[in-house]
C-alpha positions, 0 to 999 in steps of 0.5 A: 296474507291480505293487508288492509290499506291504511286509510286516513279514516282509521281511528287511532287511540294512541297519544298522537291520535287526532280526533275527527274534529281535526280533519277537514269536513270534506275529508271526514265525510269521505272517510265515513262513506268509505268506512260504510262500504268496507265494514268488515275489512276496515273493522279488523284493521282498526282493531289491530291498529288500535292494539298496536297503538296501545302497545306503542303508548305503553312503550312511550310511557316507560321511555325516559326520552319521551318526557313521561317517565314513571318517576314524578318530577318535583315541582319548583313551587315549595309545598305550603306549610302544614295546616296544623301549624298555622293556628299555633302561630296565629295564637302565639301572636296574642300571648303574654306570659304563656297565656292567650289574650282575648278581646272582652267580646270574645271572652267567656266572661264578656257578656256577663260583665258587659251587661252588668256594666250596662245596668250600672251606667244605665242607672247613672244615666236614667236621671238625665233621660227622665229629667227631660220628660215632663210627667209624674212617672218620669220624675218618680223614676229619676228620683228613684234612680238617684237613690242608688246611682253615682253622683255623676252625671245625673246628680245621684245621691246614693244611699244604697252604698257609700258614695265612693263605692258607687263611684268605683263601681261606675268607673269600673263599668265605664272601663268595661264598656270602653274595652268592649267597644275598642276590642283591646285584648286582655289577659285572664287575670285582668278580666278576673280583677275587673270582675271581682272589683265590680262584684264587691262594689255591687254587693254593698248595693245588693245588701241594701235590698234588706233595708228597703224591704224592712222599711217598706220602700216598695217604690225602690224595689226596681233599683234593688232589682237592677243592683241585684242583677248587676251583682249576679252578672258580675259574680258570673263574669268573675267565675268565668275568668279563664279563657280557652287557648284558641280564639272563640267566636264570641262577639266583636265591637258590634256585639258588645254594643248590642249587649250594652244598649240592651242593658240600658234599655232594660234598666230604663224599663225597670225604672219606668215600671216601678215608677208606674206601680208607685204612682198606682199605689199613691192613688190608693190602689195598692199597699201603702209604703210610707218612708220609715226608719233610717233607710226611709229618710235616706230615700226621701233625702236622695229624691229631694237632692235636686230641689235642695241644690236649687236652694243653695246660696240663700236662706230658707225656713227650717220647719223642723229638726231632730236628732236621729242617727241610727235610731230607727224609732226616731227616724220613723217619727221624724219621717212622719212629721216631714210627710205631714209638713209636705201636705201644707207647703213645699218641703225638702228633707236634708241632713245637717251636712247637706246645709253646711252643718258638721253633723250627719245625725241631725235631720231637717225639714226645710221649706222649699222657698229661697229667701235673699236674707235671714230676715225674709226667711224669719218673716215667712216663719212668722207669717205661717205660724209654724212652731219652732220655725227658724231661718237657716242658710243653705251653703253653696 
């Protein structure tokens, strides 16, 4: 039997085989040359040797001593916990009484409530902004905003709703903005409570839209639109007070800030647009809308509030006075007389309780000039020959 020489060039396929890269370059070249001289003989030997090496590798794999036994070895590092348990543990950190807590920006009601709060605070800030602009449209927009805005910070004189209701709505709106910016996590019941209070407060202002339309106070429709939007958004937020168990993607503090800034800009644009339309109407290019009824008097009083504040602490000429109360016919007649007075001299509309008289049913037309004493005010009445004119002190 002829046996093949085991040359260094024989290729081994077992686990101890070495590649040609491990053989020095000169030896590898000699091995390739020798292989080309004896292709048949070395080829048979190589095939047989490969079979032997494969069998040896199979035996080694089953040999426990080789360190490659069939049974896998246990890793010293413990396996990570199941991924399904991780979200449950993360959510449990922010649960109160079995309910998940969420930042307002990640709550389903967050965007609606934040936008409603932004509209209300924008309405209160509008007079502060527009008072810095010295042109007629800005002045109109500021006066319009004061008819529904809370008294602080723009000096609002709200008649759309009682002052304490307007203040309550403003406070809730500020609380919502702070919660949205800080990312404080809230239970669902807290979100529901805030939404309900905001909806109830804005409902009173939204209802005043009927009085505005009946009195044909078209320049106040922008304020009505802002109040109606705030009311609708508050209702929408209160209706979506339930949140999912897991954290939603939602909006963080940056997203909340974007919503708020958008609400402020929207409120300012609505007010500017309304003031522009009212200015066009005064030029005779639109339908007239003279103040009338009780709502009309309240609107003019709200617009004249800053001028009345400048007269406090002095004496003025009281040009006209009338008992109005809730009588719309008497209110319409007095509003017409007041408008006639404004065409002759600067005039301010006030109610009795605005000047220190304990009567909110009496309405007054005051000349917009302050005097140091009663005699000076009475002298003005005499000089201008105004029937029924008398001196009136405006309490500080």
